[in-house]
N, C-alpha and C positions, 0 to 999 in steps of 0.2 A: 222272356216272349223274346219272341229275335230284334235286332235292330233293323230298320226300314232298310230298305232297297234302293237307291237313284238309280237315274237310267244314264246313258253317254252323256258327257257333257262335251258340249258343240260351243266354239269360244268364234265370238264375231270378232275379227279382224277389225284394222283398219279403213276403214269405207272409202272406194273409188269418190263419191264429195259424201257433204258433212249430211247425216241423220244420224238416229237412235243409234250410239256405240254401246251395249251394257251385255254384261253374261251372266246366265244363271245357271242355274241346273234342272233337269228336266225328266222324267221319264217317258220309254216310247210309247207311243198306244199299241204297238203289240206286246208290249209286256217285254220286250228284249235290252239286253244291255250291252252296251259295245265298248270299246275307250273311247278317248281321250279323241276329239278328232279336231285335228288340225291341218287348216285349208293351206297350202302353196300358195305366197303373194306371187302370183305370175306379173309381167311388168305389162305398163299398161299403154294405148296410145288415146291419149286425151290432143283431141282438135283447138285450135286456138280460140283462147274466149273473148268473147265482146265485151266490153264496159260500152253499157248504152245510159245519156243521160235519160232523166223523170219522162215517164209519156211514153215510151216505148209500148210497142202492143204487142210486141215479141215476150210467147211465153217460153217457160222452160219444158226440154223434151226431155224422156225417160232413155237411159242407157243402155245400151243394145247386152245385153247377159248371158256368158259363156257360160261353159259348165266347168264344173272345179273336182278336177283329183282331189281327195282328202291325202293326207300326207299317211307312212308308217305309222303304226299303230303303236303307242305309246301310253304307260300308266297302265294300272290295272283293270280288269273289264266291269268290277262292281264301286260303286263307292258307301261304302256306311255313313251312316250322318250320325246315327247315337240320338243325342239328344243336344246337340250344340245348338243354340240358339240363334246363333248368327245366318245359320245355313236358311235357304226361303222352306218353308212349311210347305208349299203350294208349286212341286214343281213344275216345271212349263218349257217342253223344248224350246230352243231358237232358234231355228236355221241361219247359215250366212248369206247374205241376201245383198247383192250388191259388192261382194267384198273379195279382194284378194281374186280380183279375176281378169280377164281378156276385154276389160272396155275400149267401145269407141263411144267417145260421147260427141251430140252435136252442139255448136255454140252454144254460149250457156249467159244468159244476159241478165244481170241485174243491177237495180237501179243503183247511180252515183253523185243524186242529188241530195244534198247534205255536207258532201265533203270539205273540209276546211283548206283552210291554205297551212294548217299545221296537223292534219291527218294527211295532208299527202308531204310535207317534209318527215312522216314518221314511211313514208313507203305503204299508203294504206291498199292503192290500187296493186301494187305489187302481194300484199296479204291476201287482199280478196283471190287473185291469181291462183297464188298456191295453195290457199283453202279449195276452191276449187278441182285444183290438180292434184289433189293430195298430199301436195308439197307438205303442207307442215300439218300435225294430229292438230287436230277439232272431236274433241268424243264426247258424246254425251253419256253421264253415268249416274243420271237421277233429271226428276224431270227437273232439276230448275238449277242440277250444279254440271258443267261442264270441266274438262280436263283441257288445256290446250299447250302446244310448244312457245317457247319465248324466243319474240320477233325484233332485230338486230338491224334498227333504225338509220345504221349507216350503210350495212351492205345489204338492207329492205332483203335479209333471205334469215330460211328459218333457223331457231337458234338449238341445243340438243337439250337446253334444261324447262322443267315442264312446272306448269302453272295452273292453278284454279278460278274460273269465272264461275259465278253466282248470279242468278237474276231473279228476282222478289218487284210485287209491286205492293206498294204503299198508298192505300187511298186507288185513286186515278192515277199514278207516276207509276213507273216502270224504273226498275232501281237496278243496276249493275256495279254490282264490288268484284275486282278480279285483284288476286293479288301479287301480279307482273310489276317493277318497279316504278316502270314509266304510268300506272295507275292512279291517280291522286285524285281529291274532289274536284280540283279546277278546271281539268280535262281528263277524257278519258281515253283508256291504251284503243291500241288496236284489235284486241280482244273484244272491248266492249265496245265501240266504234260498230266491230261486224253484228257481235248480236243484237245489238239494238235495231241495224237496219234491220237485217236477215234474219235472226233468229225465230219470227213466228211464220215466216216461209219455210225456212229448213228445219228449225227446232219447232214444230207446234208441240202446244202442252198435252201430252200423252198421258187423260185419268188413268192409264195399265204400268205407265210406269211407278213403281216404288220413287218414294220421297225421302229416301236416304238421309243418315248422319249421321249413324257412328257405323255403316257396315263395312268392309274392306270388298272394294271393289278389284276384281281385274277386266280390268279394261281393253288391254293387247297384248296377243301372244305370235309369234312370230319363230319361225326357224333360224335358228341363228347362223352363225357366221360360218360359212366354209361346212351348213349343215348338218353346224353338230350342237345339237341340245336346243336349247328351247330362247325367244328372248323376251319376259312377259313384263309387264306393268302392271303396277297394284297402284287407287289408291287408297290410301287409308289413313281412319283418321287418329286425333291422341289418343290418348288413352285416360288425360286429364283434360283437354281443352276442346268444346264441343266448337259444332258450326265451318265457316270457310279455312277460320285462319289455325287451326287447331289440324286439317290436312295437306301431307304432303304425298311426291311418289317415289316409289320404291322401284327399283329394278332387276330384276333377277336374271340372270346369262348361267343357262349350264343344262343341267339333265334337270328331270325329277323327281331326282334322290332329296333335292332341295341344298345340294353339296355345295351347290357353284359357286358366284360371286352374287355379291350384293352388294344393291349402293341406294342410301336414304340419300334425298335430295337436300332435305331439311340437320338431317342430325348423322353422327360419322362413329365411330368407337361401339360406347354403350348407347344402342338405338336400342327404345323399345317398337319403333315401327317396321321394324327387321324380322325382329322374332314374331310380331305377328302375322306378318304378309308371310313368312314360311311353314304357319299353322297353318293359316290359308291353304296354301299352296298343298302341302300335303295331304291336306283334307279333302280338295277337288282330284289329286292326282292317288294315293295309297289310302283314304280311307281311313286316316288317322284324326281323329279329334284332338286326341290327347297332344298331338307331338307338341314338343319344345325343342328350342334354339337352343343350343348349347354352347354355339360360340358367340352368342352374347355375354356378356357380363352384367349380371344385374345390380350389381353394390363396386363404386367409385369411389373410393378414399384418395386425399391425397394432400398430406405432411405438410405444413408453411414452410421453409428458411425461416431461422429464425433473424430478426433486422439487424442489425451492425451497420458499423460504423459513423458518421458523424454527417449532418446536413448544410455543414458550414463552409463555401470553399472559400478559394484565395479570388475568385472570380466573381464581382460584386456590381456588374454595369447590367445594365438589364437591356436581355436578349427578345430579339424580337419572334412573331410565332412564325412557325413551317409558314410558307407560302401557302398550301394549300391549304391552311387555317385563318391565312390571313382576312380581314376585313377593312372594308374606304377609309373607316374614321380610326385608323392604328397607323402611330408613328413608320415612319420612311422606317420599311428595314433596313437593314445594312446591308453594303451589296457583296453576294457571293466572293470567294474568294477562290483563289487556282485550286486545283486538287493536288497538288503537290506543295506545301508551305514549306518557311523558310530554315533552314537551319542551327537556326541561332536563334532565342527569345532574347533581347535585352529588354532592362528594367525603361521605365520613363514616369515621369510625374505622373501620371495616376495608377504607376502599381502598387497595388495595398498586401496586409497581412488577411487572412481568416480571423483574428480573433475578436475586430473590429470595431479597436478601444479607438475612443480619439485620438490619443496620446503617440500613438503608433500606429497610424491608420493609413497613411500614405509616404511614399519614397521619401530618404533625403541624399537630395544629391553631391549634398557635402562632405556628407561620412564614407569616402573610398575606401576606406578602410574595411567596413562592414559588408564588402561589395564581392562572391564567389559565383562560382558559375557552375554547374552539375548537371549530368545528366539526367532525363527523362524520358518519359517515352507516351508517344501520342498515337492512343487507339483511332482509326478508322476505318473507313466501314467495307476494306477488304484485308487490308493490312496495319499491323504497327511501326509505328519510324520510331528512330534513336534519333535527340536533337537534345542539343544543348540549349540551358534557361539561364538566365541570369537573375541571381538572388542577392537581398542584406539582410541578414540579421537585424530582427524583431529588438523592440526595447524592451519589451517583455519576456526575451532572454529565449523561450523556447520554442518563439516562433519566426519563421522566414518570410518574411516580403517578395512578390513576388508581380509580373507581370500577370492583367487581366484577359490582354488577347484577343481579344472580337474583332479588331482588325483582321484579326488574323484567320477567324470563325473556328476560332479553339472554344475549347471552353476548362479554366485548370481547377483541378478540382486542388488537390494538396502538393503544389509545386513537381512531385514527383509523375502521377500521371494526371495525364491530358486528357482530351477528348474534341472528338469534331462536332460541330453543330450536327454534322451528317447523319452518324450515328444513332445521336442523343435523340434525332430525331425521327429517325426512321422506325428506333423503338416506340415516340410516342404516335409514331403512324401504325404501326402493329396492335396494339393494345385498343385504339380508338376504333378499328375497323371491325378486331375481335381478340375474342378472347383469346388473352398472350400473357402466360406467366412469367417472369424474368426470366426463372431457370429451362425452361423452357427455350426461348429468344435466345438467351445466353449460351447456350447448348451449339442453336441454329449457328451464330457464327463464331463459337472457338471452331467448328465444323469448316466453318468459310474458309478463317486462320488458320488451318492445317495443310491449306493447301497450300501454301507459303513455308511451312516449316515455323509457323510461329503461333504463341499462345496470347489468348484470352485473359481476360480479367478474372476475379471471379464475380457470382451473379451479387452476394452480398455486395461488393465493391457495386457491381456496376449500379445494382438499386440504390446506395445512396449517391452516387452521385450522377442518375438520374434526377432522384429528388430536387439536390440541391440546384440543378441545372434549372427545372420548372419552374422552380424560386423566383429565378430571375427572369424568366420570362413574361411578356407582359402576353393577358390574357381574359385581358378585362374588356367590358365595352357588349357585347352581344348577348346577357340575359333576355330578350324580350326582342318579341317574336313580330316581324314587322305589319302579320296578317291581326296577330288575340290581343295587340298593343301590351299595357302594362296589367291591366290585373282579366287574364282570358276569362271566359266564364265558363268553358271545360276544360279543365282538368283530368291529369295519371297522376299518382301518387302512388311510389311503388321504391319497397327498402332494400337494405343486403345485410344479414344475422353478422357480421363479422366475430363478433363475441371477442373482443380483446379482453384480459385479466385486470383486475379492476385495481394494482400493483401499476398502471399505466394512469386513475385517476387523477385530478390535476384541481382544482380550484377556477379555472380559468377557465370552462366551457359552459357557454349558458346557451341553452337548447332553448328554443321556444317556450318549452312548457316551464322554463324558470317563471318565477313570482319576482317583482319590484316592489320596497318599499308601498312606494307610488300607485302599484294596481289597487284597481276598483274592488274593492269585499263583493260579492252578489252572496247575502244574507237569505235568500228567499229563495235562489235554488238549490233544487233537490233533487233526486229519482223521482220519476213517473213510474207506475211498477204496472206489468200486464199490459203491456201495448201488444204484446202479440196477436197475430190471429185467431190465433182458440187460446185464450186469456190462460184454459185451465191447466195446471201442468199435466194430470193423471189423462187428461188427452191429447193432450202432447205428446207422450212418453207413447201410450197406447199404438198408435199410430205409425210412428217409428218404429215398436217394436216390431210391427207387422213388415211391414212394406221394405223396412235395411236388410239384405240379404239378398239368396238367387229366388226364383219365384217358388214356392212351396208347392206346387205341381212336380217342380226335380226334381226338388227336396225328397218330396215321398215317394216318385217314381227310384231314387237312391237308396233307400232307406230300408237299412237290415239288424232285421235281432242280434244285439247283444251278447244273448245267453246264448245263443250258434255259436261267435267267437269267443266266450269264455269257457264252454266246454272241451276246445281245442285246446285254450291255453292250461286246462286242468289238464290235460295228458302227455302238457310238456311244459313244464314249469320254466325249463333255461332259456323257451325262445317267446327273447324282449322287445322283437319286432313285433309279434302275434300280439302281446300283451297289450302294446303300445297303440296298435288298430284298435285294441277293442277300448279301449280308454277315450281315444279321438271318438267311438263309435257311440259313445255311452253319453259323449258327451253332447256329438251332434246329435245324437235324437232328443236329448233335454232340451238346447236351443231350440228345436222344433215344436214340439211340446209346446215351450212357454212363446211360440205367436204364435198356434194352434189358438190358443186356448186366450192371446191378447184382442183377435178377432171381436168376437161379442162386446169385447168391453171399448174397443175402439168404434166398434159401432152407436152402442149406447152413448158413449161420449160424445159424439159428433152428434147424433139426433136430439142432447140436449140443449147444441147449439145452433146445430141448422137441421132443420131433417132432408131436405135435398142435397145437402153436403155429405150425410151417411146413407141415403139409397142410392150415390155414385160410389162411395168408397165399398159398398157393398155388394155393389154389382159389379165390380175389379179385384177385388181382394177375400170376399165374406167366402163363407165355408161353401156355397155353392159353385163358386168359380175356382174352387179349390177341386171340391170332390170333379169335377166336369171336366179338368183338367184345362183351364181357361190361363194362359198366363198371361197378365195384364200389360197393356200396352205401357211402355217407356213413358209416353207424353205425362200419362197419370201420375205415373211412381212418383215423373220429377215435381207432375203438381201438388201431390199430397205432403213428399218434400217438403215445399214452398210453403203448405198451408203451417205445416206442423213446428217449423223453422223456429228457433229461440232468438227472434227478432219480432227486430217493431214490422205491424204492418206498413208501416210509411218507410222498410226499405224494399217490401216486392214492388208496393204501390206510391210515387210519387204523386206531387199536387200535382201536373202534369198529363200522370197517368190516369189520378180520381178522373181528374176533368173528362179526358178521351174515352174512360168503362161509362160517366155518366153520358156522354155522348152519341155513344153505342148502342146502351138499352132503350133511349127514347127512339132510332130504330137499327134493329140488332141482326143486318145484310151481312153481307161477306167482305165488301164493302168498306163499312164501317170496320171491322173484325179487325184490318189489313192494318186498320191507325194502332191498335195497341201494344205498338214493339214498345212505350217506356214500359211495357206490365209483360217479360218475354216470356214467363213460364205462362200466363193465362193465351195472352195470343199466341202462343206452339196448342196450346189446347183446345183454342176455339178451330181453328185452321184445320187440324187432324178431326173434329167432327165434324166440319163441312164439307173434308176430301168422303168422308167414309160414309156421312149418311147424307149430303146435301142440307142438310139445315140442323140447329142446333135445337137439343130438347128441351123439355120445361126445367127439369134440375137442374142443369146447367145455366140456367136464364137466371133461376132462382140462384143457385150460388156466386153470380155476378155482382145480382142486386146484395148479397149478405156481403160481400168484400166490399162496397162502395158505402154500406152504412159505417160498415165495422171502418173503414180507412177517414171516416168522415167523423165519425165519434171522436177518434184518438185525436186527428187533426186541431179539430176543437177544443178537447180537453188541453193542449198542449198549448196552445192559442194562451186559453185562459193564465197557465202558470209562466209562462213568459216572462221576461223583466227586459226594460226600456234597452234600449241598442244603445253601443258601446261610445263614445266618444273620441277625437283625438288626441290621450293624454299625454301619447310619447312622441308629440310631431319637434320637440328641441332635442331628440335626445341625439345622442352623439355614438355613434357606430364605431364599437371596436374591432380590431382587425379579427380577420374569422378567424385566423389559421391560428389564436387566441381562443377566441369563442368559440370556435367550430359550426356555428351559421352561417352562411353565404348565400343572399339573395337579388334578385335584380331589383326589387321595391325594398325600398326604407321603410325601416321601422315606427311604426303610427300609431301604434299603441302598448301597455305592457298588459302582459295572460293575467285577465280576475284571478281570483285566491274565492274560494270554495269549501267554505267550515263546514255546510254541511254533507259534503261528499267524502267518503272515508278513505279512499285512495289518496286525496285530495291532503289530507294530515298526517298521513305517515310518513314520517322520516328515514324511513332506513329503504334504500332499494332494493334488499331482498326479500326474502317472504313468496310464499307462493301464491302467486297471483289468478294461477287456472287459462281456461283459454278465451276467454272473452275476448281480449283488448288488448291482450302480447302474444305476440308468437315467437312462437318457442319458447316462453320464458322460462318453461319448468325444466327445460334441459341445461337454460344458460345459468338464467340466476339464481337458480340453487345452489348451481355449483363457482359462484363465484364469479362467475364471468357476465358482461352487460351487452352492448347492444350492436348498432354500428352504425350506417348511414340510411335517410331518408332523405330523396330527389323528390322533384316535380315537373312534369314539363305541359304542357301545352298539346294541342294536338296534330301540331305542327313538328313533334319532336325535336321543338325546342325546352332546354331544360330552364327553369326561369329561379331554381336556386335547391340546396341540398345545406343537411345539416347534419351532426352527428347525435347519437343516440344514448348517451349513459347507461340507462335500461331501456329492457322492453316494453315499450309503450302502445306503438303499433299507430290504430287510429287517430288516438288522441294527441301527439304530436301531430296528426295531419291535423286536426282541429285550432292546435294552441299558430301553428304558422300560418295559418290565413288571417286569422284573428290579431297575430300583430302586423300582417305587411297588406291585406290584401284592403281596399278600402268596400269592395264591393263582394258580398259572395259569389263562389263558383253557383252556377247552375247547378252540377252534380253533386256540388256538398250546400245548397240551400238550406234554409232554413227550415222544412219537414224532415230533415235527415242526420241535424248538427243534434250532437251529443245534448248534455244534461251539463257541460263542463268543454269549454272549444280545448282544454290540452289537463293532461295529468300530472301536475305540478310534483315533485320529486321531492322539492321541502327540505334536499340534503347540501350542503358544501360539500358531495364529492362531485366530482366529475372528471373529465379523459382528457387526456390532450389529445387532439383531432390527429396530430401526425401519427398518432402510435396506428390509427387506425389503417393510416396511407399508406406505412411503411412495412406491412406482411404483407408475403409474395404474394401475387394477384392468381389464386385457381381458377382456372376451368366455374366452379361453383363457384366464387364469390368475385369476383373482376365485376365492378358495377358499372352498367354502361350509360354513360351520362356523355355530354358534349367537353368538351374535351376545354372550351372558354368559359373566364368566371363573368363576374360579374359588371354593372353596370349600373346608377340606381337609374329609376324609370320614373318619367312623369307622371302627376298626381291628378286622379278622376273622382268628378265631386260626389259620386251617390255615397251615402252611406251603408252601413254594412249592418245588419238584420242576425244576428247570428246566436241571436241564447234562448232558442226554444228548448225546450229540456228533450232530451231522448233520453228512457230507461235501455242499461246494459245490459 
């Protein structure tokens, strides 16, 4: 059967005024097939735009359109799609309307009521004019998603950056979310304010528009500079992240062979977005759905350099933080020294030795015979300086006393190598702004030094000096968000797996998972089994077997008889490639047969739990759907993946979600369905049904009732097995230095982590052994190779870091629960009772710990550099509510 052929591609390029700007593929009514049509962008003549206050009776007038002449024909005359599910199934030609034409518009009047002084300062009126005059991009790529140019609030001009903005309705409230830096919960950016004020007028909700989520959209195509090639703009989703945050803009400039210049707004180098957009472009112009971007590297590895050197330095006085990281409560910063320092550094009464022994800590003025002058090197921002330094032999006989040099803006590392505060703070600014490895930054500075025919120190030396310097900086006092307070209700936990070797394990590390002799023993706490939405494991496995993988209809169309290839293989036994292809076909056909055989099993298992759920599954994934060539909608695949997930039903629908679902079932309207944002997969399914059919079927409503009943049952069962809340048993606990314990939080320790004798992982003394993937991220790769964990950090929703701790073993979410129990007086909403575990952490029960500095001394590669704020911690004030956290949850 021949592949379907689509008609000419007609691109809608940037509009003269806001309107739906999207690109689709279609066939002509006369069944003729032409090339890509790329309209030439002519100059526009636009009259002045009049901004009038609310109450004006003037109306918009339509622009007068002129004829447009297509550009030179490029690309192939036919587009063969094959079975690529990304491309549309119903082709519709989309002609250019009011696009890239000579336009003469009448004055455009927009109401400006509600414009605050903040928006005036951001140039909101200038932004309206820019949008109306086509001076800045504002493209609609879906019903409720747009691509916009950045806006410079200082110059009040458009920028060449791109952002996405999404509008949605939750209940009766319209919500606008923009990815530009100026958008935050307390104030909207110019994009969101413009869409809020004029979105319904300029971009009405069009039911014919697709509500894309994972589609790549070519939203603009222009002739390139000097009429060479084309300039294409794509809106590309992330392969692993759905929604607004996963989208980025990819730009391509060049001919239609996709070998020109690519640029991604989000990633560089190894970028999956570029590969996806290149494939999309080749599909559009060459009919090549299997095109791959050979220029993108798929695997990237970097071997970190070994840590070396000592973190002890001659300088010992506390250093002020960088100016850009200073806080109002910080000690007075030292004055900025002159760029060119002294040529000789003399000893003073505060000079010291790096050994830090009390007997030899300070300079001895009376012992003049032990004083000598030596040369040293001062490394600055642009070049080194050769100066002299005055030293005195220490009584330890193998070290020298030297000046601290803080008054000169210098850091004395070892009396031979000194660094200016500027160059050390510059690396701090670099790595806290972007992922900057020591080796890469050292190479940049070395090239700068080469301009002066000088050389910089090695990366290992600078790494040791930088860590010694940061240990002296005052970075305390900021682990408290002024908006969230001492115990934020919503927290974000994430970790980085460093996998340092067990040889670094020391008995000083005390993560929150460690129990103490005074810890409460929870004898009654045990695992509560079968909390899943589908409690039977065979039912979950059967559903997952059917829906995991590509659509079965696509596999059937690609199915090949392996016997035919086997005959070819017998004719030529030496053809290894053909033999491998035969084995691959056999494996694929075997997997296909297993998936087909699992369909009736899954339907029967689901019918035993809920007949309506079984009918929905049969409708989209049953044998009839496969035979009729029905490709299941992605929303139903995600729904049944969640239904069959190996986790508690309360992970899918927490207490707030269950309450909202009960309110919806009382009045199942679209308005009430929009409030189910706490159950994302169900919210998406209901929106899809309303959009496609205008109402909900009886089966969908019955499934909603079943989810509610199951969630209420599990929640009530857990409450019956709950234990009394923990008391403040560690109020008099003395905090140890975080450099020894590896645990640093803005809140003091108020409880000890309980002991759970009935939990098998809580009594295991050995940090090794196979744990699986339920609670331990990447543990199978690291734990079995005698490697350990990494660092766990917590933020509030305003990006303020509330603390971190080193993980001696791969524990994952159990480290999170233990930190919450030991530090939080009131549990965060996102980690409340229904979602907490049967224990509040996994105690290793082992005397093995790790030196936290071994985690930090390794070279920070682009894959391992933790992104948490520079500043450290300060004790936070207490809040009265008690923590109820011990409701068990099965793992």
